[in-house]
N, C-alpha and C positions, 0 to 999 in steps of 0.2 A: 896746467890747470890753475885757474884763478877762482878762489872762493869768495863769495859775497855773503857776509854774515849780517843778517837782519836781527840785530840784538843791541840793546843798550847796556847789557851786562859786561862790566869790565872783566869779570872772571871768565866768561865765555870767550871774550877776545883773547885773553891771555892763554887759555887752554887750547883754542884752535890754532893759535900762533905756534904752539909747541909741536905741531905736526909737520913743520917745515914746508908748508904750502902757502903761497902768497894769499893774504886775506885783505879784503876791502870791506869797510863797514858801510852798510846802507840802512836807510830808515824805512820802516813799515809800521803804520799805525792801524790797529784793528780794535774792534769792540770785543773784549775778552769775556764779556758777560754771557755770551752765547753758550759757553761751556758749563754754565751753572746747572743745566738740566741733565748732564751726563753723570754716569757712575764715576766715582772718584778716580779709579785707576785708568779711565779713558781720557781724562781732562787734558793731561800734558800733550799727548799726541794730537788730540783734536785742536788744541791751541797752536801747535807747531804747523799743522796743515792750514789753519786759518791765516796765520802769518804769511805762509808761502803763497796762498791765494791772494793775499793783499799786496804782493809785490807785482806791479803792473808793467814794469820796464821789460823789454825784450832781452833775453840772455844771449850773449855771444857764444860761439861754438865751444870755447874753452872755459866758460864760466859755469859754476855750480852755486846756486843759492842755498844757503844753510839757514834754517829757522829752527828755534827750539823753545821749549818751555819746561820749567821744573816745578813740580808741586810736591808738597809734603802732605802725606795722608796718615791720619790717626784714626783707626777704625774706618768709618765711612765719611769722616770730616776732612775736607781739604783745607789746609792751613796755607793761606797765601802770604803776601808780604804784610807785616803789621803796619797799621796807620798811626800808631801812637806808642809811647813808652809803655803804657798800661797794657795795651794789646800784646806787645812783645813779651812782657813779663807773664801774662796769662798763657800765651802759647808755650813758653818754656816750662811753666809749671805743668801744663797738660802733657808735655813730652817727657817730663822727669820720671825716671824709674820705669819707663815703658819702651816697647819696640814700636817703631813706626816705619812707614815705607816712603821712599823718595822715588818718584817717577820723573824721568826726563823723556819728553817726546821730542823727536827730531824729524824734520822733513828736509829732504835733499831734492833739489829740482835742477835739471839741466834743460837745455833748449828743447829736448824731445822726450825726456823721461823724468819720472819722479818716484821717490820711495819715501815712506814714512814708517817709523818704528818707535817703540818706547822701551826703555830699560828700567828695571826695578832694583832698588837696593834696600835691604832691611837694615835699619839703624837702631842699635841698642843703647839707650841712655841709662846711666846709673841715676840713682836718686840725687837730685841737685838741691843744695840748700838755698834759702832765700837770699843769703849774702852772695852766693856764686851767681845766681840769676841777676841780681841787682848790679853786681860788678860788671858782668858781661854786657848787659843792656846799656849801662851808663858809659862804659869805656868804648865798646865796639859799635854801638848804635846800629843794630842789625835790621834797619827798617827797609832795606832793599833786598832782603833775603826771605825766600819762602820758608815758613816755619820759624822765622826770627833767629836763625843761626847759620853760621858758616862752619862747616866741618874743619876747614883749614885754619880757623881762628882758635883762640884760647878755649872757648867752650867745648870745641871738638877734642882738643888735647886733654882736657881734664874731665869731660863729662861723657864722652862716648866710649863705652866698654868694648864694642866690636861692631863690625858691619858684615853683612853677607851680600856680596855683589861688588859692583864697581865703585871705587872711591871717587873717581872723577865724575861719575854720575851724580853723586851727592853735591859736588861743586857746580854742576850745571851742564856737563856734556860727557856722555859715556864715550871716551876717546877711542878705545879699542874697537868697539862696535861701529862708531862713526867712521873710522878709517877703513874698516872692511867694507862697509856699505858704499863709501866713496869710490873705492877701488872697483867694486862690482858695478856701480853705476857708470863709471867712466871707462872701464876696461883698462885702467892704468895701474901701475904700482911703482914703488921705488925700486930702481935697479940696484942689484947687489954689486 
């Protein structure tokens, strides 16, 4: 099996590579504004499907296209990637002391089949100080991360009290579910 990952995320590349399946990176550009009209918990899966539909090349018999999108949801508000330092600081202040949800939507497409799903993880942040937020934003510059944070970085280590659900989902790919869905889609599995 050869995976084609349509993602610019270095974290997704790294995570998918950990499954010990060959991965090739491909480009897909889509207008993500389409998802703005959907309920927050449906946005990630809708964007993953949109990205899969945007890949126009024909897949070989052994290829599976993988597309994904991750969103941070606080109440009914979707927190995307911050466009400025001020927006990153504001997002982290809004998450501080609260529970929020991280949804990662994934679409897998082979030559003749496709499947899409989303995974939810609840993330519990403790109350963060202004100094902690400023330090994180200034040192780690989380401008390429939904919700302005990476769980695997300093803010996750000192600010997240607990999660309910998949850790890797918060990083950008729910690996256990993704692996099961891949094996189901292809009818293959790692031999013991």
